[in-house]
Every structure is written in C-alpha cells, then in structure tokens.
Steps between C-alpha positions, in 0.01 A plus 500: 500500500709805411206687346319477838794667678604866524815574298692623808433168675616313190828694499556417869413133451750467215771692693542760228528879477280704267756783476828311466390153391708194588874498542706313243605246764142430607387466139780250434399291804134495391597409145701203624220394734202528261669457163484711186184680400416274208262219420604138535429249230511126483772329305431477129461157344782391273432379147571145620245535782242639257567208263467241777175665616353432155569128552307490829187351346336155528477452124868595454600246769315228312662600171849493659428155644379381158816638334729326753320163472490525120876563499565202727292284269712608204243733343747791482308688229188498720697638796656778291164613359340512847795697646487750211134569579579553870783739411284706261224533760739609777682750277177676400403536867842636599503763223164639620553483877855637501343838412275496808544556877652850479262665746741534791781630280265768369399593854866558586543726198214723617708627791649844442878505464554807723347645816547840669548450877627683808819351644715668767290816468569529124302422188663226295392291203552125541406184306153387605645161605682680786185659648428363851213525749518830683646692206346843440413519129441822306219486242445737209309481172643250255668276760412138561442399861795272596333316792181505710481833684297653782473859383631769741436815299297562184442807284235435233658158453332273244621149419413294193390160632289367209728203430486417869145579617310514170392863544523713188560831685814577710436468872523814712720448806479662843759418767296656781215252477505197730261230379281326756390211281753221544366325189527805272587383146823617339318755285357676808828529691556868426789529747705225335712473184588163353801360320503540118221760487570839341470852646328717237439826687615687809763389746542323831719302737444156646664247728571153364288242686559198275756392241544216252269204544330667802349773279151478350651423160721242672188327632371482143832348393470238774144420394629441147782284634267293719227447241506139386480410133173332416440264210267616224183299418667352190812400695281331761303310236810389312664390826189300586492354149868407529435308822200319349699403192793396719288265707335374180841429345617308808171308514525407132860377547396279792196357318705424185776335701251281687327405174836408344569255784168323437556499123852358536664779300863606531508726807769733358301553181182563701679748727605693190146483365359614836733801495392586146139483614579724799667744261184484288293602805700820546486777238873577498459816298220646714711718736696646208188553287317681783807719560535581128127578458519735799816661360329557165206651690743735674630619163144571380416688818801730454326624185200584722719709739529231768836354605476171688795414725398148597354260246220348717366852564353500148268213584426640847383831356249313285332353808485825702165566669599806711711798384614713795619827354682793652319827423772759448666466163320175419132585489579873493752698295706599811468869417284752680261654248246781535155366410263784595503873578243711683475849352218756461265291719539200268676163527668442165686190369857594411444415132217756480673804651481828309839670524356808326299564814695752711423327831615161368817651352576672832449172694739308275752787505488510881561123526793518255676805645446402866692179439852365561482192274601463136324314222608497137562256218837387634444479877265536793637596842345590833183414684259288288210725603678811371601316182132420440416871522778587252365235262168688492693809391688300236166370373371855435835645388573689822856375551686565822829608344341766281264620776789528747700697247208735433393530866811456711464383859614782729403360838351187658382329815595129469250228574491357848279232649360727775365770266428253214564791264761620253519861377696674225519863382534542123568814297243631250484831311506782759379262771559171679274202553504289814407137432422249774414133467408247767224322690153655473454552875835684520408718201171598667704650785679743267220576247208740532392511135446257213536536121192387305469554123751786513316675785643528852231441763509459880591150631188449711426197716262383228777521240737316735244222534466472120878477464524243782224291342691505169821403679327220690338363184847469346644352819221241507633368170850485654626814325765700685377861500710818491373856470655828384451866588662829405515874554670793330748730674681811375821459695698177536652622827185451707542322836529124452225428753250709300534291182265229623213735588194640323539274198251408227404132468529379137412129486589137568678216324445130582759240408563128531732230371247380237443142380652385173254532212536139384468339845120515519461284187764261634310457826179423307699238306632356827151462643376335180784250537399427861795693647442729799711821501604624847655839578767520770641844575669719757262788425205598717174307479297778332763554229532127439121454479459793259749341258364149555141612448589683180675189369208273595692309767271588793136612528503652849746600767401198714712296259808692622712408802791691653825360632411587859180297463698204364712509818190416702487151347731202524598337170238226554225753582598720208490204262128459573400857411745594225256414217269782613753767398631634171719790620759509778627846593772641725680167509857402594719234333395252772134568422555431130650160574211428739248589228669280240513206741133550591387478138725199442340325798177476297674304227554801274800544275606854594693749290640815659603800293708786629793731446628614838740368760198440722352262242797260494398261784147458365633453146708217637216355711253495209473207259628742238646845564472758220727807516483823301795537262505880460404635842584184692791493742778245458374338819156434353651372175734270689220351712252459212447207264395726214575861400273721288717711270220752435365525861157436351241313703334385177821313413420270792172402333686418178750300704217308673354412160843387380548300819166322462578405142848380596354278773244354259777432249723338763205284601454397136869406480487300826183309407646432154826361644324290765254360245794399282689348793190310609483357150859377540419343839189327364695360205788365714298388801237309300770332290687380809177405678401279203856363477553650151829618361599854602344736239728796582863536608608749772671722240174511298313630805761764581510613135123541487488677839787740441492569128173402333283622794703806593446720196119455486487559877699822460276604211191445716673717761495795257151438365327829399305657787134426560299824472242382757751421775425824695132411522579207726527508878848461654609141548493358849857458627396147601374413152662187362677493166243235410190709585222542244499138379865532394584185699247298299624659177858403592406140588292440185766632264782327687320168468425571133865576416620194697251264331588633153871451574438139604278451194782620271746272683287187467420593140874527434558160660231351275634664181866432592490189724876451496597863579430634852695816410259568210196472730667722763574759229134513398396539866770770544371701201131469597578607858683813386289603201163437673617734779595763241151491345338489846671831585255671261210385720665649809457857372140476619309218666168656391550682170581330172853553367338661196309759709812570706693535174716218372788732408461767771776329699769477233755376755288192569459418131877544454575276800271225364667513157844512664414206728390281209811592299733427793324169561546417133871590525553281809356200316653551156856625575708189570716647780198630694306180432779296661506730808121475543488131398227556240419358158447700179127498421357452151262749336203275586621486862509879511149535359376247755660663806387851391139383466513334846659817645211716371244305706531712825453823301190368322339346811553820706346717228195271483462509880514882493209505254285292739602718797400819316169343393431400861582851622272662240205289622 
C-alpha cells in the first residue's frame, strides 16, 4: 500500500525523480504499456439490442407463438393485433431504458482535462489522459487531481473529497506522515490524493501511483460495470405469471384436442378453437398496460420532483422497507453552519446572539477579518469552515468586503497544520488589531487574558477549564469548534514572531453541517409506514451519531458501526448482525455495497440514496438507487434508478406513497384482466366439454382482451390514491399478486362472467334457434359489457363503489361508456359486423344483454355489504 510507504521509497520503486520527473521517452513507453489515464466502459447497447431485450420475456414468447400459429391458420387479423401489442410494449421499454446506463460515461467526464507535471526537468501542462505512473504532479488550489498520487510535499494542502469519501469538510493532507494501518479507509489516508478530487487550499507535489482503471475511482467504475442487473419484484411476479399462463395455455390446447378426438369433431376446427382458448388464457394487453400505467406514474412523479429512469423502479419504490441514505447533502444541507457561540461565560445558540454586545461584536469581527474565504449572494469560495464564519457576519450585517475596506489587512501569518492558527493584522484608527483564530488548545498557548462582558481578566487555569468544558460540550454534539483571540498594537512593524503572544481570548464558535429541517418529519413518516431509515456516511462516528440522533434515526451510539469494524466480518457474518445498526460511519464504497447486500439478505427491498461518486456502486447494488439532482454527481445520477430534482429527503416519502398506490393500481388491473380472461376460458372450455357449439370466435376474444378490457384496465391503473396507503407495512417481496383473498376474488368473478356468457349464448340459441351467429353475438356483448361493469367493483374489494365515489375516477366511467359505444358500433355498422361475424341486435336484445351484464356488479356490491357487516361484528 502506497500510504504505508515513505515517499522517497515510492519514488525509487517507481523509478522516478522528484526534481526532474520522467523523461519524455520514458513517459511514452509507460503510456504505451499501461494505456491512457482514462476510465474504460463497456460497449453501449444499440437501439436494436434494447428492443430485442424487451422481447426476452416468457409472456412475449407465448404471444409471438400465438401470433404465428394464428397466421398459419388464416386468422391474419388476430396475428396483426397481437403483434401490435408486442410492438407497443417493447417501444415503451426502449424509450425509458435508452436514457439509462450513463454512469461510466459520467465517470470519464469527471477527469480533469489538464495536469501540471514535471518532464525532463521542466514544468509542462499535458492532457490528463497522458499522465503515467511515476509522473511528478504539481498541485495548487483550484486544480483537480488527475490520478492517484502519493504526496511528496505539502504546504497547508487541503483537498475537497466530499463526493468521494462523504466528508463535508476538505481533508488536510500531510506528505510526511506514513500510515501504519494497512486497512486505513480512503478518508484517513492523509498522505494520498485521489483522481477527480479538488485541491481547495495550499499547494503540494505528488507522484502518480495509479492511473485509469487502477485508481480508486477506477475501482468504483469496475464495480458499476460488474454489478448485475436484478429483476424488480413486479418483473419477477409477471415473469412467473407468464410461465403459469403459458403452461395453462399449452395444457388447455392438449385437453381440447384430446376431447375433440373423442367427440369426433373436425381436428382442424378443434385446433383453431384450442388456439383461441389458449389466446383467451393469456391477457395479451397485460405487458403493454403495465408499462403504460408505470409510464403514467412516472409522469405524476415528475410533478413531485422525482424523475424515474426505469419504469419498474416506480413499483419497486412502493415496496421499499429499508432506505439507506448518505448523510452529506442528503440528510444534511451540505453546508457548514455555526450553531452555537461561547461568549461572556455563556453558551448561546446562534439565533440568540446579541450583536450589540461589544464582546460578541468583537468575536464576529475577528472571525470575519481573520478569514481568506468569500461569501456573498452570488458566490461562496474557500474553506467551508471559513465560509460558515463569514455567514455569521452576514447574518448580523458585518460583511467581509466592507470590514476589509474599513480595516485593511496590513500583515498576516497564514494558517498551517502545525500551529493550527491563522493571524491577521488589521488597521484601526491610530492603532492596529491582531486577530488570531484556531484550535482552543493552540490559542491557550498564545493567550494570557480573556475578555468577559467587556472586561479583560487574567486567563487562569480555572478559566481555561471553563472554556475547555464549553468546547467539549459542543464537540460532544459533533460541533467543530474554533476560537478567536486578539490584541492591540501601536505599530504594524512589530516582529512577526511577537504577533502570536500575550493575546486576549474572546470566545468560541461551534459549527456543523446541519440536518435538513424537513427530514425529521419525513423519517417519522417512514417509520409509520414500516420503513427503516439507515444513515451511511464517510464522516466520523460521533458526527454521524449526532445528526442521526437529532433526526430520530438512532437512540444511542451502540447503533453506530464504523467501516473498520465492518472489515472484521465476512459478508455472511455481517448479514447476521446488520439489523442491530442504524448508522454506518467512516465507510468506503465497498462497505456501502456490503451494507446494502446485508439488508437485502433478510428479504428487504432496499433503497439507497446518495449524491457522490462514492455512492454509485451501492446505488447500483440496491433494489432502487435514488440520486440527488442538484448536488448529485453525474456518476450517481447515471447509476441511479431515480433522481430527486429538489435533493429533498421528504420527496422520497412522497415517491414511496406514489409507488405503493401505483402497485395497488397495477394489481387491480392485473386481477381485472385475469378475471375477465378466466371468464372467457370458462365459457369456451365448458361449451367444448359439453359438446356445444362454440360461443365465441377467436377474433371476439382478441377484441375483448385488447380493446374492451384495455381501457378499463388502464383507468384502474390511474385510480386516485388511497390516503391510508402509508399506514400499511411494506409488502413482502415474496407476496403473491393473489395475496389477501385476491385469488378467490378472481376465481369467483371469472366463473361468474363465464357462466353469464354461456347463459346469454344458450338464451340466444333458444330465442334464435336457426342463427348461431345471433347467439354468439349475444354472448360476445355480455362478455364485454359485463367486464366493463365489473371494472367498477375492482376499485375496491372492500368498500362500496358509492363510498369510494362513483365518479372520482372519471377515466374509468369514460372507458365504460366508450367500451359500450364501440361494442354497439361493431355490431351495428355493416362493415365491422362482417369482419367480426356478428349479427345486429334488436332493442329487446340490448336490454336483455345489459341486464345480464349488470349481474357481476350487483352481486359484488351485495357481497361487500355482508363482508362489512361481518367485520363490524
């Protein structure tokens, strides 16, 4: 490990020279040997490949087979209708998925275009792709790190690594340190700099130890590349349903064919009838309807600030039981903020400070003037800690620009990590003030007095203890504490080494990256819905617990685990204990994936939210990855299934509610379609079993399945949301589509529709004994119209349609009216009647078939009354 090795040994091992760098010839050889310093990516799928992938489904195979056989048998119209459905379904899937899988491209774009290196003893700027191992790279503020470096020299170097490690404060770097811990996490490797991070302060030099896919960010890219796509719960259920229906269709064909042999029927006619019955067993429109309902759900979720990249992710989000969330920028605002100050022997919340108090005004003035950052309405630059101090000044109208103009800086001692202090000299009327800010223990070394209520008193050991206690109390709540001191001098030309002596201690400020205001309520909502929120962060354990405890995620620090502790367990061992923890701190990308897999091993549906490069592998490994749209990196967005456009954790709760309602609506649509198809099977199978004439033609079945059924099914898919859905526990991923007595409900209504269809057919034969077509027409109308009325029952299997609201789903009412009108047109328009082989019904016929068709609606409403009465008892 390079961070365990002295920099001089690293230079020797890589055959480089810290003064002159590599020669051009050597760099060229290494470039040819190891390749360019860029991230590899797997070949993108073509539109054709994406389209073909949509067809890789058991139900689609069966539909294609049905279309081919129907065509061979001369039923060309049937074949065309089936193929149109398949095409619509595949096209919807392609449109959504062609926007996904951009993670690796985004990772490549993160690399800086230029790098400053030593070649042949000279400083030259080269494209980052040409950087090779052994190159000596020059680092200064504002430059991106072009590759993984072992630092050789550092001068107050600070590197912004939040998108990489999850820490909200830039990491201080020190080239002299050699780490002994071989398992030190990335965030603790103070002698290393990593590709795509940003230098924010100071300067340094480093030797390139890894390029391209061998870098830490390259490892993340490979993890993304290697992660296998996993089917969502809905996809698994639909695939299983497709197989069941496929076997059922084949079984029905075989049974019918065998029966036809015993009955002495024409085998060709029976083969055609068997195929029509097999077609009846399969809801041809189901794949397209599910895709359309999900797509409509996606459109609704955009209005709630959530962009879904893959359609099945909508349903998956609704079944989430664990939300693993990154801390920085997701649960917190990703901005260091002063929360408390200690002044005049009192700890005061920042909102309660009295700027009219001279001591308080002096403390704020010291923090603003002894500061190299900027913070105004248009921009914020510099160290986040210093920006937080300027924001306090902005809050009380002590602005840096005006203060600097009034009290110009005439001298300074820059901050360095050894002293842990920064000092400036500022001009006042007839005098100068020396301001120093830094760590409290360093300030104690240069102070001998303290300012309390405008009075300067000696800084005794007792006073030091009081100040330390105040500092520790803030540190215990994970606040980062900085103090300030000052003294007045008459002459600015005093020796520089005397500036940091005999100063007067003013006070302390404690800051933190605070939680978002709305997150606490969202977490309460999550828990009410049976969802467990988990924090995963690169920050230290104490900081993570302080935020988690404030948000109500964890009760005590024993519910926190660090990355180094995770390393002590194998994946199998970790799986057993993961449920005991709610916060994981100081973690690496590998740890995040391990955590997600551990929760998934308990049968949970896991969502992972995040915004940084380091979140990408776990976003991909989770059942659904949720990226932040504003602060999120392109890498996170590319790896995620869903993007939050407002970076608001509470948006996830809204999305979960939407997802649950969408799943319930899809379930309604599926049960509705299967009930209707079962009715068709019952009608055909019983008729053939009893050696009756065929009550329905293949084109009748396809028409009902694809047209009459489709619009009510779609309308059920957009049924208004149930307000009580977030009071339910998350669904088990193993829960069947037919759970909660839905299987019985399906069977009863399927039988009812089938029996009524046969009743209408036999009634037609009795009324019109010499016209089979007339009887088939009556059966055709009853089958379609009874299903239309039955769709009203599907809005709720417990509540009456009147309590749900008969007209609250206007789309469903419109689809029922439209279905009846279309059915009327098919029967009455001569051209269509000849295509569908139907007979024009009389007014009495219409009244009769409508009354028969209302029976399922009436019976279901009566049954609901008895069920509610039974429940009330």
